[in-house]
C-alpha positions in Angstrom: 71.2 -29.0 74.7 71.0 -32.7 73.8 67.5 -33.5 72.0 66.6 -37.1 72.6 65.8 -39.2 69.6 62.2 -40.3 69.3 61.8 -44.0 68.3 58.3 -44.9 69.6 55.8 -44.2 66.7 53.2 -44.0 69.0 54.5 -41.2 70.9 51.9 -38.8 72.3 52.0 -34.8 71.8 52.3 -34.6 75.7 55.6 -36.8 75.4 57.0 -34.5 72.7 56.6 -31.6 75.0 58.1 -33.1 78.0 61.3 -33.8 75.8 61.6 -30.3 74.9 62.0 -28.7 78.2 63.6 -25.7 77.2 61.4 -22.3 77.9 61.7 -20.8 74.3 60.6 -24.1 72.9 57.8 -24.5 75.0 56.4 -20.8 74.0 56.7 -21.6 70.3 54.6 -24.6 70.7 52.2 -22.9 72.8 51.7 -20.0 70.2 51.4 -22.3 67.4 48.6 -24.1 69.4 46.9 -21.1 70.2 47.0 -20.1 66.5 45.5 -23.2 65.3 42.7 -23.2 68.1 41.9 -19.6 67.3 41.5 -20.7 63.5 39.5 -23.7 64.6 37.1 -21.3 66.4 36.7 -18.9 63.6 35.5 -21.6 61.2 33.3 -22.9 63.8 31.4 -19.6 63.9 31.7 -18.7 60.3 32.0 -22.1 58.4 33.0 -22.1 54.8 29.6 -21.3 52.4 28.6 -24.1 49.8 27.1 -21.4 47.4 26.8 -22.3 43.9 30.0 -21.1 42.0 29.9 -22.4 38.4 33.2 -22.3 36.7 33.7 -23.0 33.1 36.1 -20.6 32.3 40.1 -20.9 32.8 41.6 -19.2 35.8 43.0 -16.4 33.6 39.4 -15.7 32.1 36.6 -13.6 33.8 34.6 -15.6 36.1 31.3 -17.2 34.7 27.8 -16.0 35.3 24.7 -17.6 36.6 22.0 -15.6 38.1 18.3 -16.0 38.8 15.3 -13.4 38.9 11.7 -13.7 39.6 11.0 -10.8 37.0 11.8 -10.9 33.4 12.3 -7.1 33.4 14.9 -7.6 36.2 16.7 -10.5 34.3 17.0 -8.2 31.1 18.3 -5.2 32.9 21.1 -7.4 34.3 21.9 -8.7 30.8 22.3 -5.0 29.9 24.7 -4.2 32.8 26.9 -7.1 32.0 30.0 -7.0 29.7 29.8 -10.7 29.1 27.9 -12.5 26.3 24.9 -13.5 28.5 21.4 -14.3 27.7 17.9 -14.7 29.4 16.3 -18.1 29.7 12.9 -18.9 31.5 12.8 -22.0 33.8 9.3 -23.7 34.9 9.4 -24.4 38.3 5.8 -25.4 39.6 3.1 -27.6 37.9 -0.3 -26.3 37.0 0.4 -22.5 37.4 2.7 -21.6 34.6 5.2 -19.7 36.9 8.6 -19.2 35.9 12.0 -17.9 37.0 14.4 -16.1 34.9 17.9 -17.5 34.5 20.8 -15.2 33.1 23.9 -17.1 31.8 25.9 -17.7 28.7 24.9 -20.4 26.1 28.2 -22.3 26.8 27.6 -22.5 30.6 23.9 -23.4 30.4 24.5 -26.0 27.9 27.3 -27.5 30.3 24.7 -28.2 33.1 21.7 -28.7 30.6 23.1 -31.2 28.4 23.1 -34.2 30.8 19.3 -33.6 31.3 19.5 -34.3 35.2 18.3 -30.8 35.9 17.0 -27.9 34.1 14.3 -30.0 32.2 11.7 -27.4 31.4 13.7 -24.3 30.0 12.6 -21.6 27.3 14.8 -19.2 25.2 13.4 -15.6 26.0 13.5 -14.0 22.5 14.3 -10.2 23.3 11.9 -7.5 22.0 13.3 -5.5 19.1 16.4 -7.7 18.5 17.1 -9.4 15.1 16.3 -13.1 15.1 15.7 -16.0 12.8 12.4 -17.0 11.1 10.5 -19.6 13.3 7.2 -21.3 13.5 5.5 -22.9 16.3 3.0 -25.4 15.1 0.5 -27.8 16.7 -3.0 -29.3 16.4 -5.2 -31.6 18.2 -5.0 -35.1 16.9 -8.6 -36.4 17.9 -10.0 -33.2 16.4 -8.2 -33.6 13.2 -8.3 -37.4 12.2 -7.8 -36.8 8.6 -4.7 -34.5 9.1 -1.4 -35.6 8.1 1.1 -33.6 10.1 4.2 -34.4 8.4 2.9 -33.5 4.9 1.4 -30.5 6.3 4.8 -29.4 7.8 6.6 -30.2 4.3 4.3 -28.0 2.4 4.7 -24.9 5.1 8.3 -25.2 4.5 8.0 -25.4 0.8 5.8 -22.3 0.6 7.7 -20.3 3.2 10.8 -20.9 1.0 9.0 -19.8 -2.1 7.7 -16.6 -0.4 11.3 -15.9 0.8 12.5 -16.2 -2.9 9.7 -14.2 -4.4 9.7 -11.2 -1.7 13.2 -11.1 -0.8 15.4 -13.0 -3.4 16.3 -15.4 -0.6 17.3 -19.1 -1.8 16.5 -21.8 0.8 14.9 -25.3 1.1 14.0 -28.0 3.6 17.8 -28.4 4.2 17.9 -25.1 5.7 15.2 -25.6 8.4 15.5 -27.2 11.7 12.7 -29.5 12.1 12.1 -30.3 16.0 9.3 -32.8 17.4 7.5 -32.8 20.4 4.2 -34.6 19.3 2.3 -37.1 21.5 -0.8 -39.3 21.0 -3.2 -36.4 21.6 -1.3 -33.4 19.8 1.0 -32.7 16.9 3.6 -30.6 18.1 6.6 -29.1 15.8 9.1 -26.1 16.0 10.6 -25.0 12.6 13.8 -22.8 12.9 15.2 -21.4 9.5 19.0 -21.2 9.1 19.2 -18.7 6.7 22.9 -17.7 5.6 23.5 -14.1 6.2 19.7 -13.4 6.5 17.7 -12.7 9.5 14.5 -10.6 10.4 14.4 -7.3 12.1 12.8 -8.6 15.1 10.0 -10.8 16.4 7.3 -8.7 15.4 8.4 -8.8 11.5 8.6 -12.7 11.9 4.8 -12.8 12.8 2.7 -11.2 15.3 4.1 -13.2 18.0 4.3 -11.5 21.7 7.0 -9.3 22.8 9.7 -11.3 24.7 8.3 -14.6 23.9 9.2 -17.7 25.7 10.3 -20.4 23.2 10.8 -23.8 24.4 14.4 -25.2 24.2 15.7 -28.0 22.2 15.6 -31.2 24.4 13.1 -29.6 27.0 9.6 -30.6 28.0 6.6 -28.5 29.2 6.5 -29.1 32.9 4.4 -31.7 33.9 4.9 -33.7 30.6 7.6 -36.2 29.5 8.0 -35.4 25.7 10.9 -33.1 25.0 11.6 -31.2 21.6 13.8 -33.6 19.7 15.1 -33.6 16.2 12.2 -34.6 13.9 12.5 -37.9 12.1 12.1 -36.4 8.8 14.4 -33.4 9.3 16.9 -32.5 6.6 19.1 -29.9 8.4 22.4 -31.0 9.6 24.8 -28.5 11.4 28.4 -28.1 10.1 30.5 -30.5 11.7 33.2 -29.0 14.1 36.2 -30.7 16.0 35.7 -28.4 19.1 31.9 -28.3 19.3 29.6 -31.4 19.4 26.8 -32.2 17.3 24.3 -32.0 20.2 25.7 -28.4 21.0 25.5 -27.4 17.3 22.0 -28.4 17.2 21.2 -26.4 20.6 22.8 -23.2 19.2 21.0 -23.6 15.9 17.7 -24.0 17.6 18.1 -20.7 19.4 15.9 -17.9 17.7 17.9 -14.8 18.9 21.2 -16.3 18.3 22.1 -14.0 15.4 25.4 -11.9 15.0 26.1 -9.0 13.3 28.2 -9.1 10.2 28.6 -6.8 7.4 27.1 -9.5 4.9 24.0 -9.8 7.0 20.7 -8.8 5.2 17.9 -7.6 7.6 14.4 -8.6 6.2 11.3 -6.4 7.2 7.8 -7.5 6.9 5.1 -4.9 8.7 1.8 -6.5 8.9 -0.2 -3.3 9.4 1.5 -1.8 6.3 0.9 -5.1 4.3 -2.8 -4.7 5.1 -3.0 -1.7 3.2 -0.4 -1.7 0.3 -0.5 -5.6 -0.3 2.3 -7.9 -0.9 4.4 -5.4 -2.8 5.0 -3.6 0.2 7.4 -6.4 1.6 10.8 -5.1 0.9 14.5 -6.1 2.5 16.6 -3.4 4.4 18.9 -3.5 1.1 16.2 -2.0 -1.1 13.6 0.0 1.1 14.4 3.8 1.8 12.9 5.6 4.5 12.8 9.5 4.9 15.0 11.2 7.6 12.2 12.4 9.3 10.1 9.4 9.4 12.4 6.8 11.0 11.3 5.1 14.2 13.4 5.4 17.2 15.4 2.6 18.5 14.8 1.1 22.2 17.4 3.9 23.4 16.2 7.3 22.1 18.9 9.1 23.9 21.4 7.0 21.6 19.3 8.1 18.5 19.9 11.7 19.3 23.7 11.3 19.9 24.2 9.5 16.6 22.2 12.2 14.8 24.5 14.7 16.4 27.5 12.8 14.8 26.0 13.1 11.4 24.8 16.8 11.5 27.9 18.9 11.4 30.0 21.0 8.5 26.7 22.0 7.1 25.6 18.7 6.3 22.2 17.3 7.7 22.4 13.6 7.7 19.9 11.4 9.2 19.0 7.7 10.3 17.8 5.6 7.5 17.3 2.7 9.7 18.3 0.9 13.0 18.7 -2.9 14.1 19.5 -4.2 17.3 21.6 -7.5 18.0 20.8 -8.8 21.2 23.8 -11.1 21.6 26.3 -8.2 21.3 24.1 -5.5 22.6 25.0 -3.6 19.4 22.8 -1.1 17.6 23.4 -0.4 14.1 22.4 2.5 12.3 22.4 2.9 8.7 22.9 6.6 7.8 21.6 8.7 4.9 22.8 12.0 3.3 26.0 11.7 5.3 28.8 9.7 3.6 32.1 10.6 5.6 34.2 7.9 5.6 37.5 7.6 8.0 38.9 4.9 5.9 39.4 7.2 3.1 39.5 10.5 4.7 36.5 12.0 2.6 32.7 11.1 1.9 32.0 8.2 -0.4 30.2 9.4 -3.7 27.5 7.2 -3.5 27.9 4.5 -0.6 26.2 5.3 2.8 28.0 4.5 6.0 27.1 2.9 9.3 27.4 4.0 12.8 27.6 1.1 15.4 26.9 1.8 19.0 28.4 -1.1 21.3 26.3 -0.8 24.8 28.2 -3.3 26.5 31.6 -1.6 25.9 30.1 1.9 25.7 31.8 2.7 22.7 30.7 3.7 19.0 32.5 3.3 15.9 32.1 3.6 12.0 31.9 1.2 9.3 30.5 1.4 5.4 28.9 -0.2 2.9 31.3 0.6 0.3 32.8 -2.6 -1.5 36.3 -1.6 -1.1 36.0 -0.8 2.4 34.2 -4.2 2.9 36.8 -6.1 1.1 39.3 -4.4 3.6 37.1 -5.4 6.4 37.4 -1.6 7.6 36.2 -0.8 11.1 37.2 3.0 12.6 38.7 3.4 15.9 36.5 3.2 18.9 35.3 6.4 20.5 34.0 6.6 24.0 30.0 7.1 24.4 29.0 10.1 26.5 28.1 9.3 29.9 24.5 10.4 29.5 23.8 7.8 26.8 25.5 5.0 28.5 23.2 2.2 30.2 24.0 2.7 33.8 23.0 6.4 33.5 20.0 5.8 31.5 18.9 3.2 34.1 19.4 5.6 36.9 17.4 7.9 35.1 14.7 5.8 34.5 14.7 4.5 38.3 14.5 8.3 39.4 11.6 9.1 36.8 9.5 5.9 37.9 10.0 6.9 41.7 8.9 10.4 41.0 5.9 9.4 38.9 4.8 7.0 41.6 5.2 9.5 44.4 3.2 12.3 42.1 0.4 9.6 41.4 0.2 9.0 45.1 -0.2 12.5 46.0 -2.8 13.4 43.3 -4.8 10.0 44.2 -4.4 9.6 47.8 -7.7 7.3 48.1 -7.3 5.7 44.8 -7.4 1.6 45.5 -4.5 -0.3 44.1 -4.9 -2.5 41.1 -4.7 -5.6 42.9 -7.8 -4.5 45.0 -9.9 -3.6 42.0 -12.8 -6.1 41.3 -12.9 -7.7 37.7 -16.2 -7.0 36.4 -17.5 -4.7 38.9 -19.1 -2.5 36.4 -20.6 -3.6 33.2 -19.6 -0.1 31.7 -15.9 -0.6 31.9 -14.1 0.4 28.6 -12.1 -2.7 27.6 -11.2 -1.1 24.4 -9.2 1.7 25.7 -6.1 1.4 23.1 -3.9 -0.6 25.7 -1.5 -2.7 23.6 -2.1 -6.2 23.8 1.4 -6.8 24.5 1.6 -4.8 27.7 -1.4 -6.5 29.0 0.1 -9.9 28.5 3.4 -8.5 30.4 1.0 -7.4 33.2 -0.7 -10.7 33.4 2.6 -12.4 33.4 3.7 -10.2 36.2 0.4 -11.4 38.1 1.1 -15.0 37.9 4.6 -14.2 39.3 3.2 -12.6 42.3 3.4 -15.8 44.2 7.1 -16.8 43.0 8.1 -13.3 44.2 7.2 -14.3 47.6 7.8 -18.0 47.6 10.4 -18.6 45.3 14.3 -19.2 45.8 15.1 -15.7 45.9 13.4 -15.2 49.3 15.7 -17.9 50.4 18.5 -15.4 50.7 18.0 -12.2 49.2 21.3 -10.8 50.2 23.4 -13.7 48.5 23.9 -13.6 44.8 24.8 -17.1 44.2 22.0 -19.9 44.6 23.2 -23.1 46.4 23.0 -26.2 44.0 20.6 -28.1 46.5 17.9 -25.0 46.4 18.0 -24.8 42.7 17.5 -28.8 42.4 14.7 -28.7 44.9 12.9 -25.7 42.9 13.0 -27.4 39.7 12.2 -30.7 40.9 9.1 -29.5 43.1 
């Protein structure tokens, strides 16, 4: 069959059809057209979604994480279920009511979208409860009410006295050059954030730093309070400068330095303790560091995961030796529980117990494994770390979360059965009785969390999560709308 040569550039598809008159050729073209029409119809019914899919990582790396929650507890539970190094941040989303939504992402990804300062203008670091953290201060005073106060001089004196106390109580050497000084002062208010950048030194948790609230929200570097236009910037008299790096910008270095809970575990890290209640009874002499204080086997305080505590005790109570937990520390970035062990010195490195140096048991909750390290100088010099062993299923986080959910459900059902006519807390009238017992021993921290939950009730109904509860990722347009509202 001779196929004619097409020379007219404006020739139509119908003309091409007419040129190919053979039956097999017509059937092929008809099948191709039908396939294209079916695909077009499919995309009309189910168009491609424009959901938010942040992608910082390379194709061979795992996908990035960016998830929003209206409850702080939900955000932290999600963090514990992630293998990635993610953290919780709070975002103010409405002027006047203090309501916040909670973002879970990595430091690098947050900075990627945060550094331009076009969106995400009012952000806070959520300092996890029980997590090892830096020493920090949140300072402010009203200028008109204190006309003679010299804020800069007061800050310099506080840094001087804090450094002196660290030297006297813990033997830690530092100066103003180790303190990141951030300023967000206005004509009405003097406001500073001080974050100590102590080398190989941190505090056991937020409570040991001061009597700060649990899961405290601490404003991020370069963020302002909602409704305000003054952001936290490096103070004019700041003397701390991060170490220069070719791979990390100076601004990102300042950002990482400003994060209170950005403390990584290392063999050389000293954990300082400062119990205010004990200090009132025993005076300054009570203050001590983890490297010098000793606690009895029977008297240790449980970590946030008592099931893990019992498992660790089972590892050091065998072969006729009764070991114990001397102290635990929790590193939030790695989801790592570090147990200092006493009266049990078996070391996998030398195949026998150390004569005097104690060991550590480290439980990696993210990867569901445990391993052993020790305080012996030789083992430290060799950077010894034992093989990793899997955690029993009953002490892994997915199992513990499931157990907690079942317990909460059963407890709720039991309460409803026993008190079928008891009004819900939301319907109780505040101040209904002058005889109400306000000193019933409830911890202030839990009261604050309950207050926070009440403030978030409207967000739970009207926030972006109600936009589409079935979709994990939120469209860019919706995030921008919420943050700019």
